[in-house]
A tleap script that builds the chain and sets N, CA, C and O, in Angstrom:
source leaprc.protein.ff14SB
mol = sequence {
  NMET ASN PHE TRP GLY ASN LYS ILE PHE VAL
  ARG SER ASN GLU LYS ASN GLN VAL GLN GLY
  MET ALA GLU THR ALA ARG ALA LEU GLN TRP
  THR GLY ASP LYS ARG ASP GLY TRP ALA LEU
  THR ILE PHE SER PHE TYR ILE PHE PHE VAL
  ASN GLY LEU ALA LEU GLY GLN TYR SER HIE
  THR THR SER HIE HIE LEU GLU PHE GLN CYS
  CLEU
}
set mol.1.N position { -7.433 -9.161 32.271 }
set mol.1.CA position { -7.350 -10.570 31.948 }
set mol.1.C position { -6.577 -11.302 33.038 }
set mol.1.O position { -5.663 -10.751 33.650 }
set mol.2.N position { -6.950 -12.514 33.259 }
set mol.2.CA position { -6.274 -13.290 34.306 }
set mol.2.C position { -6.035 -14.703 33.761 }
set mol.2.O position { -6.968 -15.494 33.621 }
set mol.3.N position { -4.758 -15.006 33.455 }
set mol.3.CA position { -4.422 -16.311 32.911 }
set mol.3.C position { -3.743 -17.166 33.968 }
set mol.3.O position { -2.776 -16.731 34.594 }
set mol.4.N position { -4.245 -18.381 34.171 }
set mol.4.CA position { -3.640 -19.348 35.081 }
set mol.4.C position { -3.426 -18.755 36.465 }
set mol.4.O position { -2.298 -18.599 36.931 }
set mol.5.N position { -4.543 -18.429 37.109 }
set mol.5.CA position { -4.438 -17.845 38.446 }
set mol.5.C position { -3.879 -16.448 38.365 }
set mol.5.O position { -4.269 -15.665 37.499 }
set mol.6.N position { -2.960 -16.127 39.269 }
set mol.6.CA position { -2.363 -14.800 39.280 }
set mol.6.C position { -0.961 -14.782 38.705 }
set mol.6.O position { -0.205 -13.840 38.941 }
set mol.7.N position { -0.603 -15.825 37.945 }
set mol.7.CA position { 0.745 -15.881 37.366 }
set mol.7.C position { 0.991 -14.664 36.479 }
set mol.7.O position { 2.043 -14.028 36.542 }
set mol.8.N position { 0.001 -14.362 35.661 }
set mol.8.CA position { 0.103 -13.191 34.787 }
set mol.8.C position { -1.213 -12.428 34.882 }
set mol.8.O position { -2.285 -12.984 34.644 }
set mol.9.N position { -1.120 -11.170 35.227 }
set mol.9.CA position { -2.348 -10.402 35.401 }
set mol.9.C position { -2.197 -9.055 34.710 }
set mol.9.O position { -1.343 -8.248 35.077 }
set mol.10.N position { -3.027 -8.824 33.715 }
set mol.10.CA position { -2.991 -7.556 32.993 }
set mol.10.C position { -4.372 -6.929 33.055 }
set mol.10.O position { -5.353 -7.486 32.563 }
set mol.11.N position { -4.424 -5.756 33.672 }
set mol.11.CA position { -5.712 -5.057 33.749 }
set mol.11.C position { -5.799 -4.043 32.623 }
set mol.11.O position { -4.837 -3.326 32.348 }
set mol.12.N position { -6.944 -3.986 31.977 }
set mol.12.CA position { -7.123 -2.999 30.922 }
set mol.12.C position { -8.612 -2.737 30.728 }
set mol.12.O position { -9.446 -3.629 30.879 }
set mol.13.N position { -8.918 -1.495 30.391 }
set mol.13.CA position { -10.316 -1.193 30.067 }
set mol.13.C position { -10.569 -1.524 28.612 }
set mol.13.O position { -9.649 -1.943 27.909 }
set mol.14.N position { -11.798 -1.345 28.142 }
set mol.14.CA position { -12.130 -1.728 26.768 }
set mol.14.C position { -11.308 -0.959 25.756 }
set mol.14.O position { -10.953 -1.494 24.705 }
set mol.15.N position { -11.002 0.291 26.061 }
set mol.15.CA position { -10.260 1.126 25.115 }
set mol.15.C position { -8.851 0.595 24.884 }
set mol.15.O position { -8.308 0.709 23.785 }
set mol.16.N position { -8.262 0.013 25.927 }
set mol.16.CA position { -6.879 -0.481 25.843 }
set mol.16.C position { -6.837 -2.002 25.808 }
set mol.16.O position { -5.810 -2.594 26.142 }
set mol.17.N position { -7.925 -2.643 25.413 }
set mol.17.CA position { -7.980 -4.107 25.452 }
set mol.17.C position { -6.942 -4.740 24.546 }
set mol.17.O position { -6.291 -5.710 24.934 }
set mol.18.N position { -6.780 -4.205 23.344 }
set mol.18.CA position { -5.810 -4.773 22.405 }
set mol.18.C position { -4.402 -4.616 22.953 }
set mol.18.O position { -3.590 -5.536 22.859 }
set mol.19.N position { -4.108 -3.450 23.528 }
set mol.19.CA position { -2.783 -3.239 24.121 }
set mol.19.C position { -2.566 -4.223 25.265 }
set mol.19.O position { -1.469 -4.757 25.432 }
set mol.20.N position { -3.602 -4.458 26.042 }
set mol.20.CA position { -3.505 -5.412 27.147 }
set mol.20.C position { -3.219 -6.810 26.647 }
set mol.20.O position { -2.449 -7.548 27.261 }
set mol.21.N position { -3.846 -7.187 25.514 }
set mol.21.CA position { -3.594 -8.503 24.932 }
set mol.21.C position { -2.136 -8.621 24.492 }
set mol.21.O position { -1.494 -9.650 24.699 }
set mol.22.N position { -1.624 -7.550 23.883 }
set mol.22.CA position { -0.226 -7.562 23.433 }
set mol.22.C position { 0.717 -7.699 24.627 }
set mol.22.O position { 1.697 -8.441 24.569 }
set mol.23.N position { 0.414 -6.981 25.709 }
set mol.23.CA position { 1.245 -7.059 26.901 }
set mol.23.C position { 1.192 -8.467 27.504 }
set mol.23.O position { 2.207 -8.995 27.959 }
set mol.24.N position { 0.016 -9.057 27.500 }
set mol.24.CA position { -0.137 -10.415 28.019 }
set mol.24.C position { 0.659 -11.405 27.168 }
set mol.24.O position { 1.308 -12.309 27.695 }
set mol.25.N position { 0.601 -11.223 25.843 }
set mol.25.CA position { 1.352 -12.112 24.946 }
set mol.25.C position { 2.842 -12.002 25.210 }
set mol.25.O position { 3.547 -13.011 25.228 }
set mol.26.N position { 3.332 -10.771 25.417 }
set mol.26.CA position { 4.752 -10.588 25.713 }
set mol.26.C position { 5.093 -11.236 27.044 }
set mol.26.O position { 6.139 -11.872 27.174 }
set mol.27.N position { 4.223 -11.083 28.035 }
set mol.27.CA position { 4.461 -11.677 29.354 }
set mol.27.C position { 4.522 -13.207 29.236 }
set mol.27.O position { 5.338 -13.850 29.897 }
set mol.28.N position { 3.659 -13.783 28.395 }
set mol.28.CA position { 3.685 -15.230 28.200 }
set mol.28.C position { 5.008 -15.650 27.558 }
set mol.28.O position { 5.562 -16.693 27.905 }
set mol.29.N position { 5.515 -14.843 26.626 }
set mol.29.CA position { 6.791 -15.170 26.007 }
set mol.29.C position { 7.912 -15.181 27.042 }
set mol.29.O position { 8.797 -16.036 27.001 }
set mol.30.N position { 7.867 -14.233 27.963 }
set mol.30.CA position { 8.950 -14.100 28.945 }
set mol.30.C position { 8.978 -15.254 29.941 }
set mol.30.O position { 10.021 -15.514 30.540 }
set mol.31.N position { 7.859 -15.953 30.134 }
set mol.31.CA position { 7.842 -17.012 31.132 }
set mol.31.C position { 8.735 -18.176 30.741 }
set mol.31.O position { 9.354 -18.802 31.601 }
set mol.32.N position { 8.806 -18.474 29.431 }
set mol.32.CA position { 9.628 -19.585 28.977 }
set mol.32.C position { 8.992 -20.937 29.263 }
set mol.32.O position { 9.609 -21.976 29.030 }
set mol.33.N position { 7.772 -20.930 29.764 }
set mol.33.CA position { 7.074 -22.186 30.063 }
set mol.33.C position { 6.512 -22.755 28.758 }
set mol.33.O position { 5.860 -22.037 28.001 }
set mol.34.N position { 6.756 -24.018 28.496 }
set mol.34.CA position { 6.278 -24.608 27.240 }
set mol.34.C position { 4.758 -24.558 27.146 }
set mol.34.O position { 4.211 -24.325 26.068 }
set mol.35.N position { 4.074 -24.775 28.264 }
set mol.35.CA position { 2.609 -24.724 28.248 }
set mol.35.C position { 2.148 -23.332 27.855 }
set mol.35.O position { 1.231 -23.184 27.047 }
set mol.36.N position { 2.776 -22.313 28.419 }
set mol.36.CA position { 2.420 -20.946 28.084 }
set mol.36.C position { 2.786 -20.634 26.634 }
set mol.36.O position { 2.098 -19.868 25.960 }
set mol.37.N position { 3.883 -21.242 26.162 }
set mol.37.CA position { 4.277 -21.031 24.780 }
set mol.37.C position { 3.227 -21.555 23.809 }
set mol.37.O position { 2.913 -20.910 22.809 }
set mol.38.N position { 2.687 -22.733 24.116 }
set mol.38.CA position { 1.615 -23.278 23.277 }
set mol.38.C position { 0.380 -22.397 23.327 }
set mol.38.O position { -0.267 -22.154 22.308 }
set mol.39.N position { 0.059 -21.921 24.527 }
set mol.39.CA position { -1.115 -21.045 24.660 }
set mol.39.C position { -0.909 -19.771 23.860 }
set mol.39.O position { -1.837 -19.283 23.215 }
set mol.40.N position { 0.310 -19.224 23.899 }
set mol.40.CA position { 0.597 -18.012 23.137 }
set mol.40.C position { 0.462 -18.271 21.644 }
set mol.40.O position { -0.065 -17.435 20.910 }
set mol.41.N position { 0.939 -19.433 21.193 }
set mol.41.CA position { 0.843 -19.774 19.770 }
set mol.41.C position { -0.613 -19.851 19.329 }
set mol.41.O position { -0.986 -19.309 18.289 }
set mol.42.N position { -1.433 -20.532 20.130 }
set mol.42.CA position { -2.863 -20.669 19.805 }
set mol.42.C position { -3.549 -19.311 19.859 }
set mol.42.O position { -4.354 -18.977 18.990 }
set mol.43.N position { -3.223 -18.527 20.895 }
set mol.43.CA position { -3.810 -17.202 21.073 }
set mol.43.C position { -3.469 -16.302 19.883 }
set mol.43.O position { -4.341 -15.619 19.345 }
set mol.44.N position { -2.199 -16.304 19.477 }
set mol.44.CA position { -1.757 -15.484 18.353 }
set mol.44.C position { -2.446 -15.917 17.068 }
set mol.44.O position { -2.893 -15.078 16.285 }
set mol.45.N position { -2.534 -17.239 16.848 }
set mol.45.CA position { -3.195 -17.751 15.652 }
set mol.45.C position { -4.651 -17.296 15.611 }
set mol.45.O position { -5.160 -16.907 14.560 }
set mol.46.N position { -5.325 -17.349 16.785 }
set mol.46.CA position { -6.726 -16.944 16.846 }
set mol.46.C position { -6.879 -15.479 16.482 }
set mol.46.O position { -7.763 -15.122 15.704 }
set mol.47.N position { -6.022 -14.624 17.039 }
set mol.47.CA position { -6.106 -13.190 16.764 }
set mol.47.C position { -5.870 -12.917 15.284 }
set mol.47.O position { -6.619 -12.161 14.665 }
set mol.48.N position { -4.816 -13.537 14.703 }
set mol.48.CA position { -4.526 -13.309 13.289 }
set mol.48.C position { -5.644 -13.868 12.417 }
set mol.48.O position { -5.972 -13.280 11.387 }
set mol.49.N position { -6.234 -14.998 12.815 }
set mol.49.CA position { -7.315 -15.593 12.036 }
set mol.49.C position { -8.540 -14.663 12.028 }
set mol.49.O position { -9.154 -14.442 10.984 }
set mol.50.N position { -8.881 -14.130 13.194 }
set mol.50.CA position { -10.045 -13.236 13.292 }
set mol.50.C position { -9.793 -11.976 12.478 }
set mol.50.O position { -10.686 -11.514 11.768 }
set mol.51.N position { -8.583 -11.409 12.569 }
set mol.51.CA position { -8.251 -10.225 11.784 }
set mol.51.C position { -8.316 -10.526 10.303 }
set mol.51.O position { -8.823 -9.714 9.527 }
set mol.52.N position { -7.808 -11.688 9.895 }
set mol.52.CA position { -7.851 -12.079 8.490 }
set mol.52.C position { -9.279 -12.274 8.014 }
set mol.52.O position { -9.611 -11.931 6.879 }
set mol.53.N position { -10.124 -12.823 8.874 }
set mol.53.CA position { -11.522 -13.026 8.519 }
set mol.53.C position { -12.209 -11.694 8.293 }
set mol.53.O position { -12.970 -11.539 7.338 }
set mol.54.N position { -11.943 -10.717 9.176 }
set mol.54.CA position { -12.539 -9.390 9.026 }
set mol.54.C position { -12.060 -8.726 7.749 }
set mol.54.O position { -12.851 -8.106 7.040 }
set mol.55.N position { -10.769 -8.849 7.445 }
set mol.55.CA position { -10.239 -8.263 6.222 }
set mol.55.C position { -10.827 -8.960 5.002 }
set mol.55.O position { -11.116 -8.318 3.992 }
set mol.56.N position { -11.003 -10.279 5.097 }
set mol.56.CA position { -11.535 -11.034 3.979 }
set mol.56.C position { -12.958 -10.616 3.612 }
set mol.56.O position { -13.344 -10.660 2.444 }
set mol.57.N position { -13.731 -10.212 4.618 }
set mol.57.CA position { -15.111 -9.801 4.360 }
set mol.57.C position { -15.155 -8.529 3.539 }
set mol.57.O position { -16.129 -8.287 2.826 }
set mol.58.N position { -14.094 -7.694 3.629 }
set mol.58.CA position { -14.070 -6.440 2.881 }
set mol.58.C position { -13.159 -6.531 1.661 }
set mol.58.O position { -12.921 -5.536 0.977 }
set mol.59.N position { -12.652 -7.734 1.395 }
set mol.59.CA position { -11.719 -7.900 0.279 }
set mol.59.C position { -12.449 -7.758 -1.056 }
set mol.59.O position { -13.589 -8.195 -1.214 }
set mol.60.N position { -11.756 -7.131 -2.014 }
set mol.60.CA position { -12.326 -7.005 -3.358 }
set mol.60.C position { -12.001 -8.228 -4.204 }
set mol.60.O position { -12.484 -8.358 -5.329 }
set mol.61.N position { -11.183 -9.121 -3.664 }
set mol.61.CA position { -10.814 -10.332 -4.401 }
set mol.61.C position { -11.922 -11.370 -4.246 }
set mol.61.O position { -12.247 -11.769 -3.128 }
set mol.62.N position { -12.495 -11.802 -5.348 }
set mol.62.CA position { -13.622 -12.730 -5.305 }
set mol.62.C position { -13.255 -14.041 -4.627 }
set mol.62.O position { -14.043 -14.590 -3.857 }
set mol.63.N position { -12.058 -14.541 -4.912 }
set mol.63.CA position { -11.659 -15.824 -4.353 }
set mol.63.C position { -11.588 -15.738 -2.826 }
set mol.63.O position { -12.024 -16.654 -2.129 }
set mol.64.N position { -11.042 -14.645 -2.315 }
set mol.64.CA position { -10.985 -14.487 -0.865 }
set mol.64.C position { -12.384 -14.361 -0.285 }
set mol.64.O position { -12.685 -14.926 0.766 }
set mol.65.N position { -13.229 -13.620 -0.974 }
set mol.65.CA position { -14.594 -13.437 -0.485 }
set mol.65.C position { -15.312 -14.781 -0.364 }
set mol.65.O position { -15.945 -15.067 0.652 }
set mol.66.N position { -15.206 -15.599 -1.408 }
set mol.66.CA position { -15.864 -16.908 -1.383 }
set mol.66.C position { -15.237 -17.805 -0.327 }
set mol.66.O position { -15.933 -18.570 0.340 }
set mol.67.N position { -13.905 -17.705 -0.177 }
set mol.67.CA position { -13.218 -18.546 0.795 }
set mol.67.C position { -13.737 -18.255 2.207 }
set mol.67.O position { -14.015 -19.180 2.970 }
set mol.68.N position { -13.864 -16.985 2.547 }
set mol.68.CA position { -14.314 -16.654 3.894 }
set mol.68.C position { -15.815 -16.898 4.065 }
set mol.68.O position { -16.272 -17.174 5.175 }
set mol.69.N position { -16.576 -16.801 2.989 }
set mol.69.CA position { -18.000 -17.100 3.096 }
set mol.69.C position { -18.208 -18.580 3.430 }
set mol.69.O position { -19.176 -18.931 4.106 }
set mol.70.N position { -17.312 -19.442 2.963 }
set mol.70.CA position { -17.457 -20.877 3.227 }
set mol.70.C position { -17.163 -21.224 4.675 }
set mol.70.O position { -17.631 -22.246 5.178 }
set mol.71.N position { -16.387 -20.376 5.352 }
set mol.71.CA position { -16.038 -20.697 6.741 }
set mol.71.C position { -17.214 -20.483 7.620 }
set mol.71.O position { -17.128 -20.698 8.830 }
savepdb mol mol.pdb
quit
């Protein structure tokens, strides 16, 4: 992955892609740049949202199932 030029560069193959994302997120935290902080917040929200959506599809709770079907 390459964010904002070569400021932060994390190489990873498909097998280690999630680990690479985590390392990139930590690197963004270390920069202390407000712009990077916002990007990290949005990035984290996206990852948690996608994970929640996947879990919702397999949820036995009807309300959750209907909620995710509407999205």
